[in-house]
MDTraj code that builds the backbone (N, CA, C; nanometers):
import mdtraj as md
import numpy as np

residues = "ALA PHE PHE ASP ILE GLY TYR THR TRP ILE ASP GLU SER PRO VAL SER ILE ARG THR LEU GLN GLY PHE LEU PHE ASP PRO SER THR VAL THR SER SER ILE THR ASP VAL ASP ASP ARG GLU GLU GLN GLU GLU CYS ARG GLU LYS LYS LYS MET VAL GLU GLU ASN LYS LYS HIS SER HIS LEU SER SER MET LYS ASN ASN SER LYS LEU LYS GLN LEU SER LEU ASP GLN PHE ILE LYS ASN".split()
xyz = np.array([
    [-1.6083, -5.1967, 3.8801],
    [-1.6189, -5.2184, 4.0394],
    [-1.5160, -5.3505, 4.0614],
    [-1.5165, -5.4425, 3.9702],
    [-1.4490, -5.5418, 4.0018],
    [-1.2842, -5.5345, 4.0159],
    [-1.2408, -5.4178, 3.9417],
    [-1.0938, -5.3739, 3.9252],
    [-1.0428, -5.3063, 4.0702],
    [-1.1534, -5.2382, 4.1307],
    [-1.1244, -5.1831, 4.2645],
    [-1.0870, -5.2860, 4.3906],
    [-1.1249, -5.4160, 4.3519],
    [-1.1058, -5.5012, 4.4618],
    [-0.9838, -5.6148, 4.4124],
    [-0.9535, -5.5880, 4.2980],
    [-0.8497, -5.6827, 4.2457],
    [-0.8940, -5.7923, 4.1916],
    [-1.0253, -5.8173, 4.1446],
    [-1.0966, -5.9477, 4.0924],
    [-1.0756, -5.9567, 3.9428],
    [-1.0415, -6.0551, 3.8763],
    [-1.0370, -6.0825, 3.7584],
    [-1.1272, -6.1918, 3.7076],
    [-1.2188, -6.1743, 3.6432],
    [-1.3167, -6.2549, 3.5858],
    [-1.2529, -6.3346, 3.4518],
    [-1.2190, -6.4577, 3.4676],
    [-1.1639, -6.5242, 3.3586],
    [-1.2390, -6.6245, 3.2580],
    [-1.3655, -6.6540, 3.3392],
    [-1.4524, -6.7507, 3.2573],
    [-1.6026, -6.7031, 3.2498],
    [-1.6797, -6.7730, 3.2184],
    [-1.8250, -6.7399, 3.2076],
    [-1.8930, -6.7630, 3.3101],
    [-1.8518, -6.8143, 3.4212],
    [-1.9042, -6.8625, 3.5524],
    [-1.9862, -6.7457, 3.6090],
    [-2.1096, -6.7615, 3.6560],
    [-2.1789, -6.6713, 3.7367],
    [-2.1152, -6.6388, 3.8585],
    [-2.1209, -6.5014, 3.9177],
    [-2.0569, -6.4515, 4.0194],
    [-2.1665, -6.3815, 4.0884],
    [-2.1704, -6.4261, 4.2268],
    [-2.2473, -6.3636, 4.3066],
    [-2.1582, -6.2621, 4.3839],
    [-2.1969, -6.1321, 4.3746],
    [-2.1237, -6.0292, 4.4427],
    [-2.1108, -6.0336, 4.5564],
    [-2.1928, -6.0833, 4.6412],
    [-2.2007, -6.0966, 4.7948],
    [-2.0791, -6.1906, 4.8521],
    [-2.0470, -6.2940, 4.7539],
    [-1.9251, -6.3874, 4.7772],
    [-1.7800, -6.3215, 4.7530],
    [-1.7730, -6.2017, 4.6922],
    [-1.6689, -6.1488, 4.6604],
    [-1.6013, -6.0642, 4.7835],
    [-1.4926, -6.1267, 4.8209],
    [-1.4280, -6.0565, 4.9521],
    [-1.3857, -5.9130, 4.9356],
    [-1.4202, -5.8371, 5.0284],
    [-1.3953, -5.7042, 5.0115],
    [-1.4749, -5.6058, 4.9185],
    [-1.5734, -5.6615, 4.8566],
    [-1.6679, -5.5717, 4.7828],
    [-1.7889, -5.5121, 4.8520],
    [-1.7929, -5.3816, 4.8527],
    [-1.9118, -5.3099, 4.8956],
    [-1.9796, -5.2363, 4.8014],
    [-2.0888, -5.2668, 4.7941],
    [-2.1811, -5.1979, 4.6796],
    [-2.2245, -5.0642, 4.7112],
    [-2.1958, -4.9539, 4.6334],
    [-2.2129, -4.8060, 4.6644],
    [-2.2974, -4.7555, 4.5358],
    [-2.4346, -4.7572, 4.5502],
    [-2.5283, -4.7470, 4.4333],
    [-2.4902, -4.5881, 4.3725],
    [-2.4444, -4.5013, 4.4555],
    [-2.4151, -4.3805, 4.3893],
    [-2.3033, -4.3693, 4.3046],
    [-2.1938, -4.4809, 4.2960],
    [-2.1087, -4.4868, 4.1989],
    [-2.1513, -4.5656, 4.0711],
    [-2.2498, -4.6092, 4.0624],
    [-2.3093, -4.7074, 3.9676],
    [-2.3271, -4.5928, 3.8388],
    [-2.2618, -4.6315, 3.7187],
    [-2.2656, -4.5568, 3.5945],
    [-2.3178, -4.6732, 3.4901],
    [-2.4152, -4.6285, 3.4134],
    [-2.4603, -4.7132, 3.3058],
    [-2.4995, -4.6552, 3.1903],
    [-2.4708, -4.7115, 3.0670],
    [-2.5104, -4.6464, 2.9464],
    [-2.6527, -4.6670, 2.9273],
    [-2.7149, -4.7659, 2.9834],
    [-2.8496, -4.8137, 2.9749],
    [-2.9313, -4.6937, 3.0454],
    [-2.8900, -4.6535, 3.1386],
    [-2.9569, -4.5478, 3.2235],
    [-2.9553, -4.4203, 3.1308],
    [-2.8542, -4.3881, 3.0679],
    [-2.8610, -4.2666, 2.9889],
    [-2.9386, -4.2788, 2.8677],
    [-2.9497, -4.4020, 2.8103],
    [-3.0267, -4.4044, 2.6979],
    [-3.1805, -4.3918, 2.7488],
    [-3.2089, -4.4513, 2.8445],
    [-3.3530, -4.4352, 2.9122],
    [-3.3776, -4.3088, 2.9279],
    [-3.3126, -4.2089, 2.9948],
    [-3.2964, -4.0766, 3.0203],
    [-3.3475, -4.0037, 2.8786],
    [-3.2677, -4.0335, 2.7837],
    [-3.2803, -3.9876, 2.6549],
    [-3.3997, -4.0091, 2.5849],
    [-3.4402, -4.1349, 2.6007],
    [-3.5718, -4.1808, 2.5388],
    [-3.6980, -4.0939, 2.6306],
    [-3.6787, -4.1022, 2.7525],
    [-3.7556, -4.0204, 2.8305],
    [-3.7694, -3.8688, 2.7870],
    [-3.6551, -3.8241, 2.7743],
    [-3.6769, -3.6719, 2.7358],
    [-3.7361, -3.6525, 2.5955],
    [-3.7001, -3.7629, 2.4965],
    [-3.7657, -3.7279, 2.3557],
    [-3.9003, -3.7528, 2.3725],
    [-3.9562, -3.8452, 2.4564],
    [-4.1023, -3.8632, 2.4692],
    [-4.1884, -3.7396, 2.5290],
    [-4.1034, -3.6763, 2.6264],
    [-4.1521, -3.5579, 2.6925],
    [-4.1667, -3.4406, 2.5816],
    [-4.0713, -3.4514, 2.4898],
    [-4.0511, -3.3312, 2.3751],
    [-4.1826, -3.3567, 2.2921],
    [-4.1843, -3.4949, 2.2560],
    [-4.2974, -3.5099, 2.1535],
    [-4.4349, -3.5027, 2.2136],
    [-4.4615, -3.5136, 2.3494],
    [-4.5756, -3.5067, 2.4249],
    [-4.6077, -3.3344, 2.4079],
    [-4.5263, -3.2610, 2.4308],
    [-4.5354, -3.1115, 2.4370],
    [-4.5728, -3.0729, 2.2989],
    [-4.5005, -3.1368, 2.2057],
    [-4.5240, -3.0932, 2.0614],
    [-4.6639, -3.1168, 2.0199],
    [-4.7111, -3.2497, 2.0728],
    [-4.8572, -3.2644, 2.0486],
    [-4.9508, -3.1848, 2.1346],
    [-4.9336, -3.1483, 2.2257],
    [-5.0111, -3.0750, 2.2941],
    [-5.0206, -2.9274, 2.2554],
    [-4.9101, -2.8704, 2.2020],
    [-4.9052, -2.7451, 2.1248],
    [-4.9773, -2.7511, 1.9854],
    [-4.9536, -2.8818, 1.9159],
    [-5.0338, -2.8777, 1.7884],
    [-5.1917, -2.8679, 1.8135],
    [-5.2125, -2.9525, 1.9208],
    [-5.3618, -2.9748, 1.9627],
    [-5.4209, -2.8276, 1.9907],
    [-5.3542, -2.7460, 2.0617],
    [-5.3995, -2.6056, 2.1032],
    [-5.4120, -2.5239, 1.9855],
    [-5.3052, -2.5388, 1.8901],
    [-5.3243, -2.4722, 1.7563],
    [-5.4347, -2.5046, 1.6894],
    [-5.4486, -2.6298, 1.6725],
    [-5.5727, -2.7007, 1.6135],
    [-5.7073, -2.6411, 1.6560],
    [-5.7108, -2.6475, 1.7808],
    [-5.8308, -2.6282, 1.8568],
    [-5.8694, -2.4663, 1.8194],
    [-5.7582, -2.3952, 1.8332],
    [-5.7701, -2.2581, 1.8051],
    [-5.8272, -2.2115, 1.6745],
    [-5.7563, -2.2759, 1.5693],
    [-5.8070, -2.2755, 1.4272],
    [-5.9497, -2.3281, 1.4097],
    [-5.9800, -2.4324, 1.4756],
    [-6.1048, -2.4781, 1.4560],
    [-6.2254, -2.3879, 1.5310],
    [-6.1892, -2.3192, 1.6214],
    [-6.2904, -2.2312, 1.6872],
    [-6.2818, -2.1085, 1.6111],
    [-6.1823, -2.0676, 1.5367],
    [-6.2039, -1.9561, 1.4439],
    [-6.2907, -1.9772, 1.3218],
    [-6.2761, -2.1208, 1.2815],
    [-6.3655, -2.1494, 1.1573],
    [-6.4977, -2.1578, 1.2078],
    [-6.5379, -2.2017, 1.3413],
    [-6.6889, -2.2096, 1.3774],
    [-6.7321, -2.0597, 1.3985],
    [-6.6506, -1.9661, 1.4516],
    [-6.6848, -1.8209, 1.4776],
    [-6.7161, -1.7563, 1.3349],
    [-6.6510, -1.7866, 1.2309],
    [-6.6632, -1.7345, 1.0913],
    [-6.7955, -1.7600, 1.0443],
    [-6.8663, -1.8880, 1.0828],
    [-6.9957, -1.9289, 1.0281],
    [-7.1003, -1.8662, 1.1257],
    [-7.0723, -1.8048, 1.2206],
    [-7.1773, -1.7383, 1.2972],
    [-7.2224, -1.6212, 1.2581],
    [-7.3519, -1.5848, 1.2528],
    [-7.4207, -1.4781, 1.1913],
    [-7.3853, -1.3574, 1.2711],
    [-7.3496, -1.2601, 1.2274],
    [-7.3162, -1.1291, 1.2885],
    [-7.4644, -1.0533, 1.3085],
    [-7.4877, -1.0180, 1.4462],
    [-7.5997, -0.9529, 1.4689],
    [-7.5796, -0.7984, 1.4785],
    [-7.6942, -0.7223, 1.4391],
    [-7.6866, -0.5652, 1.4538],
    [-7.7372, -0.5387, 1.5934],
    [-7.7155, -0.4220, 1.6351],
    [-7.7665, -0.3613, 1.7596],
    [-7.9282, -0.3712, 1.7849],
    [-7.9765, -0.3434, 1.6655],
    [-8.1295, -0.3515, 1.6469],
    [-8.1735, -0.4800, 1.6854],
    [-8.1072, -0.5942, 1.6733],
    [-8.1774, -0.7257, 1.6945],
    [-8.1723, -0.7524, 1.8502],
    [-8.0909, -0.6620, 1.9265],
    [-8.0923, -0.6688, 2.0703],
    [-8.1649, -0.5954, 2.1622],
    [-8.2463, -0.4909, 2.0847],
    [-8.3092, -0.4086, 2.1574],
    [-8.4490, -0.4479, 2.1300],
    [-8.5485, -0.4886, 2.2354],
    [-8.6750, -0.5224, 2.2341],
    [-8.7460, -0.3915, 2.2389],
    [-8.8607, -0.3951, 2.1451],
    [-8.9637, -0.2848, 2.1555],
    [-9.0689, -0.3073, 2.2501],
])
top = md.Topology()
chain = top.add_chain()
for i, resn in enumerate(residues, 1):
    res = top.add_residue(resn, chain, resSeq=i)
    for name in ("N", "CA", "C"):
        top.add_atom(name, md.element.get_by_symbol(name[0]), res)
traj = md.Trajectory(xyz[None], top)
C-alpha cells in the first residue's frame, strides 16, 4: 500500500497512516498471510471436530450393539398372557 502512494519507509519510526498524504484505506484490498493461516487453522479444527463426532457416533452405535447382545431374547409364549 505504501508503494501505491510513493512513500518509502527508511527507518523504524512509527507511522500513522492518517498522516500520509494521499493514502486511502480500502479494506477489500487487504491481503495477509496471517488471515490465511487463521482460515487454515479454522478449517483444520472443523475437520477434527467432524472426525470426533463421527467417531462418537460410531462408538455409541457399537456400544448399543454390545448392550443389545446382553439382552435376553424372549419367545412369543412369554408375551401371551393366559
